[in-house]
N, CA, C and O of each residue as an XYZ file, in Angstrom:
364
protein
N      90.728    -32.036     56.484
C      92.188    -31.984     56.586
C      92.736    -31.192     55.408
O      92.612    -31.629     54.264
N      93.337    -30.040     55.665
C      93.836    -29.220     54.578
C      95.346    -29.346     54.384
O      95.897    -28.760     53.452
N      96.011    -30.089     55.235
C      97.442    -30.310     55.066
C      97.634    -31.456     54.085
O      97.007    -32.508     54.210
N      98.500    -31.244     53.117
C      98.728    -32.255     52.083
C     100.062    -32.947     52.315
O     101.053    -32.324     52.695
N     100.058    -34.248     52.076
C     101.291    -34.997     52.305
C     102.060    -35.190     51.011
O     101.492    -35.317     49.927
N     103.353    -35.207     51.169
C     104.276    -35.458     50.082
C     105.016    -36.742     50.425
O     105.559    -36.887     51.520
N     105.031    -37.659     49.489
C     105.765    -38.907     49.687
C     107.136    -38.724     49.047
O     107.265    -38.565     47.833
N     108.144    -38.752     49.895
C     109.521    -38.533     49.449
C     110.047    -39.775     48.723
O     109.418    -40.833     48.741
N     111.199    -39.627     48.091
C     111.760    -40.716     47.283
C     112.000    -41.996     48.070
O     111.917    -43.086     47.505
N     112.290    -41.889     49.334
C     112.562    -43.094     50.134
C     111.344    -43.569     50.914
O     111.461    -44.393     51.822
N     110.162    -43.039     50.552
C     108.922    -43.510     51.152
C     108.438    -42.734     52.369
O     107.325    -42.960     52.844
N     109.250    -41.836     52.871
C     108.870    -41.040     54.036
C     107.829    -40.004     53.612
O     107.879    -39.493     52.493
N     106.900    -39.699     54.494
C     105.895    -38.674     54.218
C     106.215    -37.408     54.984
O     106.697    -37.455     56.116
N     105.941    -36.268     54.353
C     106.070    -34.997     55.049
C     105.018    -34.043     54.522
O     104.439    -34.262     53.458
N     104.782    -33.003     55.261
C     103.799    -32.008     54.864
C     104.340    -31.163     53.714
O     105.525    -30.835     53.682
N     103.467    -30.814     52.773
C     103.863    -29.969     51.649
C     104.305    -28.606     52.155
O     103.639    -27.996     52.991
N     105.435    -28.135     51.638
C     105.967    -26.821     52.008
C     106.286    -26.066     50.724
O     107.277    -26.348     50.052
N     105.433    -25.108     50.398
C     105.612    -24.351     49.157
C     106.915    -23.564     49.141
O     107.416    -23.221     48.070
N     107.469    -23.274     50.310
C     108.745    -22.545     50.368
C     109.878    -23.357     49.740
O     110.801    -22.784     49.162
N     109.815    -24.683     49.848
C     110.847    -25.536     49.242
C     110.764    -25.478     47.720
O     111.786    -25.445     47.035
N     109.539    -25.466     47.199
C     109.355    -25.361     45.747
C     109.926    -24.035     45.266
O     110.684    -23.987     44.297
N     109.554    -22.957     45.955
C     110.018    -21.626     45.564
C     111.547    -21.547     45.635
O     112.189    -21.066     44.701
N     112.122    -22.014     46.728
C     113.570    -21.906     46.935
C     114.360    -22.668     45.880
O     115.362    -22.163     45.374
N     113.923    -23.868     45.547
C     114.666    -24.643     44.549
C     114.505    -24.045     43.154
O     115.448    -24.049     42.363
N     113.331    -23.538     42.857
C     113.099    -22.867     41.579
C     113.940    -21.595     41.486
O     114.573    -21.334     40.463
N     113.941    -20.820     42.543
C     114.678    -19.558     42.585
C     116.183    -19.785     42.433
O     116.857    -19.059     41.703
N     116.694    -20.785     43.119
C     118.129    -21.102     43.026
C     118.500    -21.490     41.598
O     119.543    -21.078     41.090
N     117.648    -22.281     40.952
C     117.920    -22.683     39.571
C     117.928    -21.469     38.652
O     118.777    -21.362     37.766
N     116.997    -20.566     38.858
C     116.934    -19.350     38.031
C     118.185    -18.494     38.206
O     118.758    -18.017     37.226
N     118.601    -18.304     39.439
C     119.803    -17.501     39.684
C     121.045    -18.173     39.108
O     121.928    -17.504     38.572
N     121.108    -19.498     39.220
C     122.244    -20.238     38.657
C     122.268    -20.166     37.138
O     123.307    -20.388     36.517
N     121.126    -19.858     36.543
C     121.041    -19.701     35.087
C     121.249    -18.239     34.691
O     120.934    -17.842     33.570
N     121.779    -17.449     35.615
C     122.096    -16.023     35.393
C     120.867    -15.151     35.137
O     120.945    -14.151     34.422
N     119.762    -15.527     35.712
C     118.548    -14.732     35.595
C     118.586    -13.618     36.635
O     119.125    -13.804     37.726
N     118.026    -12.480     36.310
C     117.956    -11.377     37.266
C     117.005    -11.753     38.400
O     115.975    -12.381     38.154
N     117.331    -11.379     39.638
C     116.512    -11.758     40.789
C     115.030    -11.388     40.652
O     114.167    -12.187     41.015
N     114.726    -10.219     40.148
C     113.315     -9.813     40.048
C     112.554    -10.704     39.070
O     111.393    -11.040     39.301
N     113.216    -11.085     37.976
C     112.596    -11.981     36.997
C     112.410    -13.376     37.608
O     111.373    -14.014     37.424
N     113.417    -13.828     38.328
C     113.347    -15.137     38.988
C     112.206    -15.164     40.003
O     111.480    -16.154     40.096
N     112.049    -14.091     40.754
C     110.974    -14.018     41.746
C     109.610    -14.153     41.087
O     108.763    -14.913     41.559
N     109.393    -13.424     40.005
C     108.101    -13.467     39.319
C     107.786    -14.860     38.786
O     106.678    -15.368     38.954
N     108.765    -15.460     38.151
C     108.572    -16.797     37.592
C     108.315    -17.817     38.698
O     107.403    -18.638     38.592
N     109.112    -17.763     39.747
C     108.986    -18.748     40.824
C     107.692    -18.584     41.607
O     107.137    -19.569     42.093
N     107.211    -17.376     41.733
C     105.909    -17.158     42.382
C     104.804    -17.818     41.569
O     103.924    -18.468     42.135
N     104.838    -17.660     40.245
C     103.826    -18.281     39.375
C     103.892    -19.801     39.462
O     102.867    -20.469     39.598
N     105.099    -20.338     39.383
C     105.268    -21.795     39.428
C     104.828    -22.340     40.781
O     104.140    -23.359     40.847
N     105.220    -21.672     41.853
C     104.849    -22.131     43.197
C     103.339    -22.139     43.370
O     102.788    -23.090     43.926
N     102.663    -21.101     42.906
C     101.194    -21.048     43.005
C     100.556    -22.184     42.219
O      99.590    -22.789     42.684
N     101.080    -22.480     41.041
C     100.536    -23.564     40.227
C     100.738    -24.915     40.912
O      99.820    -25.734     40.952
N     101.924    -25.149     41.444
C     102.211    -26.415     42.130
C     101.330    -26.546     43.369
O     100.777    -27.614     43.632
N     101.203    -25.469     44.122
C     100.372    -25.493     45.329
C      98.925    -25.842     44.972
O      98.282    -26.623     45.674
N      98.424    -25.277     43.905
C      97.059    -25.554     43.444
C      96.912    -27.037     43.091
O      95.923    -27.671     43.458
N      97.883    -27.575     42.392
C      97.851    -28.986     42.002
C      97.941    -29.913     43.212
O      97.245    -30.926     43.275
N      98.793    -29.567     44.165
C      98.959    -30.397     45.359
C      97.669    -30.389     46.182
O      97.270    -31.422     46.722
N      97.024    -29.241     46.279
C      95.785    -29.143     47.054
C      94.660    -29.978     46.466
O      93.740    -30.368     47.186
N      94.717    -30.257     45.175
C      93.664    -31.048     44.542
C      93.843    -32.552     44.762
O      92.971    -33.336     44.386
N      94.947    -32.957     45.357
C      95.218    -34.371     45.646
C      95.420    -34.570     47.136
O      95.855    -33.657     47.838
N      95.104    -35.760     47.617
C      95.338    -36.060     49.025
C      96.833    -36.198     49.298
O      97.350    -35.667     50.281
N      97.507    -36.911     48.424
C      98.950    -37.129     48.544
C      99.558    -37.126     47.158
O      98.920    -37.514     46.180
N     100.782    -36.689     47.090
C     101.526    -36.729     45.831
C     102.979    -37.026     46.149
O     103.397    -36.944     47.305
N     103.739    -37.365     45.141
C     105.142    -37.708     45.369
C     106.044    -36.505     45.104
O     105.695    -35.601     44.345
N     107.191    -36.517     45.735
C     108.163    -35.460     45.487
C     108.666    -35.535     44.048
O     109.006    -34.510     43.458
N     108.717    -36.731     43.482
C     109.125    -36.874     42.079
C     108.133    -36.190     41.147
O     108.526    -35.544     40.177
N     106.844    -36.337     41.448
C     105.828    -35.678     40.622
C     105.998    -34.159     40.697
O     105.950    -33.476     39.674
N     106.194    -33.641     41.889
C     106.386    -32.195     42.053
C     107.641    -31.755     41.305
O     107.623    -30.740     40.609
N     108.723    -32.507     41.444
C     109.971    -32.186     40.753
C     109.747    -32.101     39.241
O     110.178    -31.146     38.595
N     109.076    -33.096     38.693
C     108.832    -33.122     37.252
C     107.934    -31.982     36.800
O     108.158    -31.413     35.732
N     106.927    -31.638     37.587
C     106.022    -30.536     37.234
C     106.746    -29.196     37.291
O     106.549    -28.353     36.416
N     107.574    -28.986     38.302
C     108.339    -27.737     38.389
C     109.267    -27.635     37.178
O     109.359    -26.574     36.560
N     109.943    -28.710     36.839
C     110.841    -28.709     35.685
C     110.071    -28.392     34.406
O     110.532    -27.611     33.574
N     108.913    -28.994     34.256
C     108.078    -28.769     33.073
C     107.617    -27.310     32.984
O     107.683    -26.697     31.918
N     107.157    -26.769     34.096
C     106.700    -25.377     34.108
C     107.866    -24.414     33.898
O     107.735    -23.430     33.169
N     108.986    -24.689     34.522
C     110.158    -23.828     34.395
C     110.674    -23.815     32.958
O     111.165    -22.796     32.474
N     110.559    -24.942     32.294
C     110.992    -25.062     30.895
C     110.240    -24.057     30.006
O     110.802    -23.547     29.037
N     108.995    -23.780     30.332
C     108.188    -22.836     29.542
C     108.707    -21.401     29.666
O     108.527    -20.587     28.759
N     109.352    -21.101     30.793
C     109.861    -19.752     31.024
C     111.314    -19.587     30.596
O     111.683    -18.584     29.984
N     112.134    -20.583     30.923
C     113.561    -20.452     30.654
C     114.204    -21.841     30.615
O     114.260    -22.538     31.628
N     114.679    -22.225     29.452
C     115.259    -23.558     29.291
C     116.538    -23.748     30.110
O     116.791    -24.841     30.616
N     117.342    -22.697     30.241
C     118.570    -22.806     31.033
C     118.260    -23.011     32.509
O     118.914    -23.810     33.179
N     117.269    -22.295     33.016
C     116.877    -22.467     34.416
C     116.315    -23.866     34.643
O     116.583    -24.486     35.672
N     115.542    -24.360     33.690
C     115.003    -25.719     33.801
C     116.136    -26.739     33.829
O     116.095    -27.702     34.595
N     117.139    -26.524     32.997
C     118.299    -27.420     32.978
C     119.000    -27.400     34.340
O     119.344    -28.450     34.883
N     119.205    -26.207     34.884
C     119.857    -26.087     36.194
C     119.031    -26.785     37.271
O     119.583    -27.452     38.146
N     117.728    -26.634     37.207
C     116.844    -27.269     38.192
C     116.958    -28.798     38.097
O     117.091    -29.480     39.113
N     116.905    -29.314     36.895
C     116.928    -30.782     36.700
C     118.270    -31.398     37.079
O     118.311    -32.513     37.600
N     119.365    -30.688     36.824
C     120.686    -31.290     37.027
C     121.270    -31.051     38.413
O     122.290    -31.648     38.757
N     120.664    -30.212     39.195
C     121.191    -29.947     40.526
C     120.290    -30.465     41.624
O     120.224    -29.891     42.712
N     119.603    -31.541     41.339
C     118.701    -32.151     42.311
C     119.515    -32.754     43.456
O     120.564    -33.364     43.249
N     119.003    -32.566     44.646
C     119.646    -33.132     45.836
C     119.558    -34.652     45.777
O     118.462    -35.205     45.684
N     120.687    -35.324     45.830
C     120.692    -36.788     45.723
C     120.790    -37.472     47.074
O     120.939    -38.692     47.145
N     120.706    -36.693     48.147
C     120.829    -37.314     49.471
C     119.561    -38.020     49.875
O     119.495    -38.595     50.962
């Protein structure tokens, strides 16, 4: 089984979708006034790292992914990391 499950905050499971990681990272970068090409490069690196980590586990939580993206983004741009952490979907 190569599909990895993500356990959401309310206990629901869904399949890992790297596009969601990329999109949320990219939005945070743009909101931090980063140039699109720079945001793309950073988000591609972060998405690949998260995907690698998720593949090494059977299941992981969305909170773990959120924290790892924030941690990795912090290494590239503190403002983008701040935007990512503070604009989390609360629904």
